[in-house]
Structures are given as C-alpha cells and as structure tokens.
C-alpha positions as a Markdown table, in Angstrom:
| # | Residue | x | y | z |
|---|---|---|---|---|
| 1 | Met | 194.7 | 21.9 | 236.6 |
| 2 | Ile | 194.4 | 25.2 | 236.9 |
| 3 | Leu | 195.6 | 27.1 | 234.0 |
| 4 | Met | 198.0 | 30.5 | 234.9 |
| 5 | His | 198.6 | 33.2 | 232.6 |
| 6 | Pro | 201.8 | 32.6 | 231.5 |
| 7 | Tyr | 203.1 | 36.0 | 232.4 |
| 8 | Arg | 202.1 | 36.1 | 235.9 |
| 9 | Leu | 205.4 | 33.8 | 237.0 |
| 10 | Pro | 207.9 | 35.6 | 235.3 |
| 11 | Leu | 206.0 | 39.2 | 237.0 |
| 12 | Leu | 206.3 | 37.3 | 240.4 |
| 13 | Ala | 209.9 | 36.5 | 240.0 |
| 14 | Ala | 210.8 | 39.8 | 239.0 |
| 15 | Ala | 208.8 | 41.1 | 241.9 |
| 16 | Ile | 210.3 | 38.9 | 244.7 |
| 17 | Val | 213.8 | 39.7 | 243.3 |
| 18 | Phe | 213.0 | 43.5 | 243.1 |
| 19 | Ala | 211.4 | 43.2 | 247.0 |
| 20 | Cys | 215.1 | 41.5 | 248.0 |
| 21 | Leu | 217.4 | 44.5 | 246.6 |
| 22 | Ser | 215.3 | 47.3 | 247.6 |
| 23 | Pro | 216.4 | 47.2 | 251.1 |
| 24 | Ala | 219.7 | 46.3 | 250.7 |
| 25 | Ser | 220.6 | 49.0 | 248.2 |
| 26 | Ala | 218.9 | 51.4 | 250.6 |
| 27 | Gln | 221.4 | 50.5 | 253.4 |
| 28 | Thr | 224.7 | 50.5 | 251.1 |
| 29 | Gln | 226.1 | 54.0 | 251.0 |
| 30 | Pro | 228.1 | 55.3 | 247.8 |
| 31 | Ala | 232.0 | 54.8 | 247.9 |
| 32 | Asp | 232.6 | 58.8 | 246.7 |
| 33 | Gln | 230.6 | 60.0 | 250.4 |
| 34 | Lys | 232.1 | 60.1 | 253.2 |
| 35 | Pro | 230.9 | 61.1 | 256.9 |
| 36 | Pro | 232.5 | 64.3 | 258.0 |
| 37 | Ala | 234.5 | 62.4 | 260.4 |
| 38 | Glu | 236.7 | 61.0 | 257.9 |
| 39 | Gln | 237.9 | 64.0 | 256.4 |
| 40 | Thr | 241.5 | 64.0 | 255.9 |
| 41 | Pro | 243.4 | 66.9 | 256.8 |
| 42 | Glu | 244.1 | 68.9 | 253.6 |
| 43 | Gln | 240.1 | 69.0 | 253.2 |
| 44 | Lys | 239.8 | 69.9 | 257.0 |
| 45 | Ala | 242.3 | 72.8 | 256.0 |
| 46 | Ala | 240.9 | 73.7 | 252.4 |
| 47 | Leu | 237.6 | 73.6 | 254.5 |
| 48 | Ala | 238.7 | 76.3 | 256.9 |
| 49 | Glu | 240.3 | 78.1 | 254.3 |
| 50 | Gln | 237.4 | 78.4 | 252.2 |
| 51 | Arg | 235.3 | 79.7 | 255.4 |
| 52 | Arg | 238.2 | 82.3 | 256.6 |
| 53 | Ser | 238.5 | 83.5 | 252.7 |
| 54 | Val | 234.1 | 83.9 | 253.3 |
| 55 | Glu | 234.2 | 85.3 | 256.6 |
| 56 | Glu | 236.9 | 88.1 | 254.8 |
| 57 | Phe | 234.0 | 88.8 | 252.3 |
| 58 | Asn | 231.6 | 89.4 | 254.7 |
| 59 | Glu | 233.8 | 91.7 | 256.4 |
| 60 | Ala | 235.0 | 93.7 | 254.5 |
| 61 | Ala | 231.1 | 93.9 | 252.9 |
| 62 | Lys | 230.1 | 96.6 | 255.9 |
| 63 | Leu | 233.0 | 99.3 | 254.3 |
| 64 | Pro | 230.9 | 102.4 | 253.0 |
| 65 | Gly | 230.7 | 102.4 | 248.8 |
| 66 | Ala | 231.7 | 100.4 | 246.4 |
| 67 | Ala | 235.0 | 99.3 | 248.4 |
| 68 | Gly | 233.0 | 96.5 | 250.3 |
| 69 | Leu | 232.1 | 94.9 | 246.9 |
| 70 | Pro | 233.6 | 91.3 | 246.6 |
| 71 | Glu | 235.2 | 92.1 | 243.1 |
| 72 | Cys | 236.9 | 95.5 | 244.4 |
| 73 | Val | 237.9 | 93.4 | 247.6 |
| 74 | Phe | 239.6 | 90.9 | 245.5 |
| 75 | Thr | 241.2 | 92.7 | 242.9 |
| 76 | Gly | 242.5 | 95.8 | 245.4 |
| 77 | Arg | 244.1 | 93.2 | 247.7 |
| 78 | Arg | 245.9 | 92.0 | 245.0 |
| 79 | Ile | 247.1 | 95.1 | 243.5 |
| 80 | Ala | 248.1 | 95.7 | 247.2 |
| 81 | Ala | 250.3 | 92.7 | 247.6 |
| 82 | Leu | 252.3 | 93.1 | 244.1 |
| 83 | Ile | 253.0 | 96.8 | 245.0 |
| 84 | Trp | 253.7 | 95.1 | 248.5 |
| 85 | Asn | 256.2 | 93.1 | 246.2 |
| 86 | Asp | 257.3 | 95.3 | 243.8 |
| 87 | Asp | 255.5 | 93.6 | 240.6 |
| 88 | Val | 253.9 | 97.0 | 239.9 |
| 89 | Asp | 253.4 | 96.0 | 235.9 |
| 90 | Thr | 251.3 | 93.4 | 237.3 |
| 91 | Ala | 249.8 | 95.9 | 239.6 |
| 92 | Arg | 248.8 | 98.1 | 236.8 |
| 93 | Arg | 247.1 | 95.3 | 234.5 |
| 94 | His | 245.3 | 94.9 | 237.6 |
| 95 | Leu | 244.3 | 98.3 | 238.1 |
| 96 | Glu | 242.8 | 98.3 | 234.8 |
| 97 | Phe | 240.2 | 95.8 | 236.0 |
| 98 | Tyr | 239.8 | 97.6 | 239.5 |
| 99 | Glu | 239.0 | 100.6 | 237.9 |
| 100 | Arg | 236.5 | 98.6 | 235.5 |
| 101 | Phe | 234.7 | 97.5 | 237.8 |
| 102 | Gly | 234.1 | 101.1 | 239.2 |
| 103 | Cys | 235.7 | 100.3 | 242.4 |
| 104 | Pro | 237.3 | 103.4 | 244.3 |
| 105 | Thr | 241.1 | 104.2 | 243.7 |
| 106 | Glu | 241.1 | 106.3 | 246.9 |
| 107 | His | 240.4 | 103.3 | 249.1 |
| 108 | Leu | 243.2 | 101.6 | 247.2 |
| 109 | Lys | 245.8 | 104.8 | 248.1 |
| 110 | Val | 244.8 | 104.4 | 252.0 |
| 111 | Ala | 245.0 | 100.4 | 251.7 |
| 112 | Val | 249.0 | 100.3 | 250.2 |
| 113 | Arg | 249.3 | 103.5 | 252.9 |
| 114 | Cys | 248.7 | 101.2 | 255.4 |
| 115 | Leu | 250.1 | 98.2 | 253.7 |
| 116 | Val | 253.5 | 100.2 | 253.8 |
| 117 | Arg | 253.3 | 101.9 | 257.1 |
| 118 | Gln | 252.9 | 98.2 | 258.7 |
| 119 | Gly | 256.8 | 97.5 | 257.9 |
| 120 | Lys | 259.0 | 94.6 | 257.0 |
| 121 | Ile | 256.7 | 91.2 | 257.3 |
| 122 | Asp | 258.2 | 88.9 | 259.2 |
| 123 | Thr | 257.7 | 85.7 | 257.4 |
| 124 | Lys | 259.2 | 83.4 | 260.2 |
| 125 | Ala | 255.8 | 84.2 | 262.5 |
| 126 | Gly | 254.1 | 83.3 | 259.7 |
| 127 | Glu | 252.6 | 86.5 | 258.8 |
| 128 | Lys | 251.4 | 86.5 | 255.2 |
| 129 | Val | 251.5 | 89.6 | 252.8 |
| 130 | Ala | 247.9 | 88.2 | 251.7 |
| 131 | Ala | 246.6 | 89.0 | 255.2 |
| 132 | Arg | 248.6 | 92.1 | 255.8 |
| 133 | Ala | 246.5 | 93.7 | 252.7 |
| 134 | Gln | 243.1 | 91.7 | 254.1 |
| 135 | Gln | 243.3 | 93.6 | 257.3 |
| 136 | Cys | 244.3 | 96.8 | 256.0 |
| 137 | Trp | 241.9 | 96.6 | 253.0 |
| 138 | Val | 239.4 | 96.0 | 255.9 |
| 139 | Asn | 240.6 | 98.9 | 258.4 |
| 140 | Pro | 243.0 | 101.1 | 257.0 |
| 141 | Glu | 244.0 | 102.9 | 259.8 |
| 142 | Tyr | 244.7 | 99.5 | 260.8 |
| 143 | Val | 248.6 | 99.6 | 263.1 |
| 144 | Ala | 250.1 | 96.3 | 263.8 |
| 145 | Ala | 251.7 | 95.9 | 267.2 |
| 146 | Ser | 255.7 | 96.7 | 267.8 |
| 147 | Pro | 257.3 | 93.1 | 267.6 |
| 148 | Ala | 258.3 | 92.4 | 271.2 |
| 149 | Pro | 262.4 | 92.8 | 271.4 |
| 150 | Ser | 264.6 | 89.9 | 271.6 |
| 151 | Ala | 265.5 | 88.1 | 274.8 |
| 152 | Gly | 269.2 | 89.0 | 273.8 |
| 153 | Ala | 268.7 | 92.6 | 273.8 |
| 154 | Ala | 268.6 | 95.1 | 276.7 |
| 155 | Pro | 265.7 | 97.6 | 276.7 |
| 156 | Gly | 266.7 | 101.1 | 276.0 |
| 157 | Ala | 269.8 | 100.0 | 274.1 |
| 158 | Ala | 270.8 | 101.5 | 270.7 |
| 159 | Pro | 271.5 | 99.2 | 267.8 |
| 160 | Ala | 274.6 | 98.7 | 266.8 |
| 161 | Ala | 276.3 | 100.8 | 264.3 |
| 162 | Pro | 276.3 | 99.1 | 260.9 |
| 163 | Ala | 280.1 | 98.0 | 259.6 |
| 164 | Thr | 281.1 | 100.4 | 256.4 |
| 165 | Gly | 283.5 | 98.0 | 255.2 |
| 166 | Gln | 286.6 | 100.2 | 256.1 |
| 167 | Gln | 290.0 | 99.1 | 258.5 |
C-alpha cells in the first residue's frame, strides 16, 4: 500500500479547480466595460464636447504671450461672455482671477470688442455666446458673415419704419 502525504490530495484538488477557473475568468468581461460601439448618444456627445474643448485650447495656445495660456483662455472667454450677457458684477469678480494669473487685459479688451461688433446672436440658428466668445478670443479681428436676407424681403428695400404708438 502506498502511503500518500496528507497534503497531496487537497493540493491536487486545488490545482485542478484553479486550472479550470483561470481560462473561464479570462474570457469574461467586467460588466462596467463596454465596447466603444455600444456608447449611448449622451456619451458620444460628451466625448465630442471634450474633444472640441481640447481642440479649442490647442488653437488658442498659438496666441502670442500669455493670452494663449489655458487659464487665460478659460477666464477670458468667460469674462467676455458675462459682459455680453450684462453680468458685469460677476465679470468683475472673474477679472480679479484673470489678472492674478498674469493674463493680458489688452487681449480681453479686443476680444470683448470683437464680440460686441458681431451684433445680436441668433439663438434660432443654434449660435451660442460661448462659441462666439471662443472665436473672438482666438481671432479678435473675426467678422461674422452677415445673415442672408429672408425670402420675404425684397433686396434693396428699406426696412419698415417702427410704429410710434400715436394715432
């Protein structure tokens, strides 16, 4: 009769179980990981927004001096948009941070000038203040294309005089 060491049988059983479980666990994928093709539209939109934001900062980095620094771009665009929206008190508080970062106030002035020169923002066309502020920050000499005349308006016709309310 062969005498077996008392630990050989449990070790052999553990080795067999371990060998069987390893390939099975390697084939399973954790539940929280999804292939890239199964992203929701919200996730795709968030990813596209993140890429666009990175591209905007990379484009602004080409500006001379400190105007292209990310902290200057971020606070400067925000200040310009706040001024456009007549939120001067909040813009003034942001301006303190802008100046602490050593950002050029002259670039902020020309960006706000560019934003104001563009005129009213057409919200129906999907244009946003932030997008226009970014465009003016990167290129302060930017001039938006004038909107096409509506189909009902005759070319060269003068606009109608506003009603004065008198009868």
